[in-house]
C-alpha positions in Angstrom: -10.4 -17.3 27.8 -11.4 -14.6 25.3 -8.8 -12.3 26.7 -6.1 -15.0 26.4 -7.0 -15.6 22.7 -7.0 -11.9 22.0 -3.5 -11.5 23.6 -2.2 -14.5 21.7 -3.4 -13.0 18.4 -1.8 -9.7 19.1 1.5 -11.3 20.0 1.4 -13.4 16.8 0.7 -10.3 14.8 3.5 -8.2 16.4 5.9 -11.1 15.8 5.0 -11.1 12.1 5.6 -7.4 11.9 9.2 -8.0 12.7 9.6 -10.5 9.8 11.5 -9.4 6.6 10.3 -10.0 3.1 12.1 -9.5 -0.2 11.2 -6.9 -2.9 9.4 -9.4 -5.1 7.0 -10.3 -2.3 6.3 -6.7 -1.5 5.6 -6.0 -5.2 3.2 -8.9 -5.4 1.4 -8.0 -2.2 1.0 -4.3 -3.2 0.4 -5.1 -6.9 3.2 -2.7 -7.9 6.1 -3.1 -10.2 9.7 -3.2 -9.1 10.3 0.3 -10.5 7.6 1.7 -8.3 9.1 0.1 -5.3 12.5 1.6 -6.3 10.9 5.1 -6.5 9.5 4.6 -2.9 13.0 3.7 -1.8 14.7 6.6 -3.6 12.1 9.1 -2.2 12.8 7.8 1.3 9.1 6.8 1.7 10.0 3.2 2.7 13.0 1.9 4.6 14.8 -1.2 3.6 17.9 -3.2 4.1 20.2 -4.8 1.5 22.1 -8.0 1.4 24.2 -8.2 -1.7 22.0 -6.8 -4.5 18.8 -7.8 -2.9 16.4 -5.5 -1.0 14.5 -6.6 2.1 11.6 -4.8 3.9 10.0 -5.3 7.3 6.3 -6.1 7.3 5.8 -3.4 9.9 7.5 -0.9 7.6 5.2 -1.9 4.7 2.2 -1.3 7.0 3.5 2.0 8.1 4.0 3.1 4.5 0.5 2.1 3.6 -1.0 4.0 6.5 1.1 7.1 5.8 -0.1 7.2 2.2 -3.7 6.4 2.8 -5.9 9.0 1.1 -8.5 10.3 3.5 -11.7 10.8 1.5 -14.6 13.0 2.2 -18.1 13.2 0.7 -17.1 16.2 -1.3 -14.1 14.3 -2.8 -16.4 11.3 -3.6 -18.9 13.6 -5.4 -16.1 15.2 -7.4 -14.9 11.7 -8.5 -18.4 10.7 -9.6 -18.9 14.0 -11.5 -15.5 13.5 -13.2 -16.5 10.0 -14.3 -19.8 11.2 -15.6 -18.1 14.0 -17.6 -15.6 11.5 -19.0 -18.4 9.3 -20.2 -20.3 12.2 -21.7 -17.2 13.3 -23.7 -16.5 9.8 -24.9 -20.0 9.3 -26.2 -20.0 12.8 -27.8 -16.8 11.9 -29.7 -18.3 8.6 -31.0 -21.3 10.4 -32.5 
């Protein structure tokens, strides 16, 4: 039974990946503006289709784009980020005094 449920969920997920959504839905989901989405299109980082003047994107393509642009972090990068934040705070408090 568990195997059946797992397969059903995978099939449902893969069928959703084939669905198309418009640019507004993509912008809302990714919390980006339409200009940023246009830059992704222009740079060839995300594929799309057009009907008239409206752009459409496959959900699978959005997922691929997100995975391709995921930043892989390391402990060293995290420590650099923390140090940068501390330095910024110290500079800001020094400017206030």
